[in-house]
Each structure stands twice: as C-alpha cells, then as structure tokens.
C-alpha positions in Angstrom: 53.6 393.0 24.5 53.4 390.0 22.5 53.3 386.2 23.7 56.7 385.5 22.6 58.2 388.3 24.5 56.4 387.4 27.6 57.3 383.7 27.1 61.0 384.9 26.8 60.8 386.9 29.9 59.3 384.1 31.9 61.7 381.6 30.4 64.7 383.7 31.5 63.2 384.2 34.9 62.8 380.4 35.3 66.4 379.9 34.0 67.7 382.5 36.6 65.7 380.8 39.5 67.2 377.2 38.3 70.8 378.7 38.3 70.1 380.1 41.9 69.0 376.7 43.1 71.9 375.1 41.4 74.2 377.5 43.0 72.6 376.9 46.4 72.8 373.0 45.8 76.4 373.5 44.7 77.2 375.6 47.8 75.5 372.8 50.1 77.3 370.1 48.3 80.6 371.9 48.7 80.0 372.4 52.4 79.0 368.8 52.8 82.3 368.0 51.1 84.3 370.1 53.5 82.6 368.7 56.4 83.1 365.2 55.2 86.6 365.9 54.7 87.3 367.5 58.0 85.5 364.5 59.8 87.7 362.1 57.7 91.0 363.9 58.6 89.9 363.9 62.3 89.1 360.2 62.3 92.3 359.4 60.4 94.2 361.5 63.0 92.5 359.7 65.9 93.2 356.3 64.2 96.9 357.1 63.8 97.1 358.4 67.2 95.7 355.1 68.6 97.9 353.0 66.4 100.9 355.2 67.6 99.9 354.4 71.2 99.5 350.6 70.6 102.9 350.6 68.7 104.6 352.4 71.7 103.2 349.7 74.1 104.2 346.9 71.8 107.5 348.3 71.3 108.2 348.6 75.1 107.1 345.1 75.8 109.4 343.8 73.1 112.4 345.8 74.3 111.6 344.7 77.7 111.7 341.1 76.8 114.9 341.5 74.9 116.5 343.3 78.0 115.2 340.5 80.3 116.8 337.8 78.0 120.2 339.7 77.8 120.0 340.1 81.6 119.3 336.5 82.2 122.2 335.4 79.9 124.6 337.7 81.6 123.5 336.3 84.9 124.0 332.9 83.7 127.5 333.8 82.5 128.2 335.4 85.8 127.2 332.4 87.8 129.4 330.1 85.5 132.3 332.7 86.1 131.8 332.6 89.9 131.4 328.8 90.2 134.6 328.5 88.0 136.5 330.9 90.0 135.5 329.1 93.2 136.4 325.7 91.7 139.8 327.2 90.6 140.3 328.6 94.1 139.6 325.2 95.7 142.2 323.4 93.4 144.9 325.6 94.3 
C-alpha cells in the first residue's frame, strides 16, 4: 500500500468523522431550537393569559363605573320626578 492510498483512507476517515460531528452538532442545535421555541411559546401563552386576566378586571371596573353613573343619573331623575309629583299634588 503506497502513501497516497493511505493518505486517502485517512483523509476519508477524518472527513467521515467530521460529518458525524457536524450531524451531532446539527442535532443538538435543532434540539436546542425546538426547546427554545417551546419555551418561547409557553412564555407567550403565559403572558397572553395574564394580559387576558388584567383586561377582564379592567373591563369589569369600567363597566361597573358606567353602571354606577347610569344608576346615579336614573336616581336623580327619579328624585326630580318624585319631588315634581309632590309639588304638583300640593298645588291642586
């Protein structure tokens, strides 16, 4: 066996080992990407869940304030109507 054939065998073996290392590195990188994407999706889902809870609380507060304002306005109109009715009765 001459030197060039031995060099070619060794070179082919080194290239094959490098390919294995590259494949393992690609697999680790792909796994890390998948884990990172899963963690990001989980954190995004948690963030949206918290925003949804806060939005519900704020919406209930605003609706409660509007409900209170409408109730106060109806109560004032009711008092004016009652006092108007009493004055009308007293003037008969």
